[in-house]
N, C-alpha and C positions, 0 to 999 in steps of 0.2 A: 566543477560542473554545475552544482546546485546553485551557487551564486550567479553563475553565468546565465542559467535558465531563468532565474528570478529577475535579474537585471534586464535580460532581453525582453521579458514580458513588460517590464516597467517602461523602458526607454523606446524600444522600437515599435511596440504595439500600443503605446500610450495607456497602459494599464499600470497605474501606480498603486500597488496593493497596500502601501502604508498610508498614503495621504489622499489620493483622489476618491477612493470608495473603500474604506476600511471594512465595510459590511461584506465585501466579497470573501474575506478570510475570517469572519467572525466565529464561524463554527469549526474552523480548522484546529485540530488537536496539535498544539505545539509543545506538549509535555515530554516528548521523546528526548532522551539524552543518550549520548554515546560514551563509551569508555575513554575515548580520546578527544572529548570535547575541548580540552585545553590546547589542543594542537592546532586549532584553526582560529583565525582572528575574530575579534568581537564584532567587526563589521559584517561578518558572514553569518553569525549565529542566528539572526532572525530569518534570513533567507533559507538557511539549512533547515530550521524547524518548520518553516512553512512548506517547503517542497516535500519534506518527509511526511508532514501531516496531510498533504494532498495526495500522497501515494506515488509521487514521481521518483523519489529516491528512497532506498531502503537501508543503505549502508552495506557493510561487508561483514564477513564472519567474525565472531568474537565481539559482537556489538561495537564495531569500530566504523567510523565514518571514513577514515584514512584519507584525509584531505590533501595530504602531500603527494599522493600517487596520481598518476594519470589514469583516466578512464579508458578502458579498451573500446574498440568499435562496438562490440556486443553490448557493453554496459551503456554506452551512449545511445544506442538504438533502444534499449530497454527504457531509458529515461525519456527519450524524445516522444515515443508513442503516447504515454499518458500525459505528457506536457501539452502536446497538440490537442489531445482529447479534452483536457481541462480548458484550453482556450475556447473551444466551442461551447463550453458550459458557461463561460463568462459572457 
């Protein structure tokens, strides 16, 4: 879901956070790591760190990201609200 949100911002809304205007994310804290960091692909690591740093995704209990699980409707709603709010900030 984190990668999906990040990719949606980049592709459908023409916000390329990595290339077009890197300054949009220059102050985002990407230092957060999860106990299961090795369980998700390297292609997703930057996206995960950015959406966590933006406060869109927090992870699950036990400091796990749990990338192999499906998000519930409630979890999706909790992620969508701050994601849409952040879009207004850009």
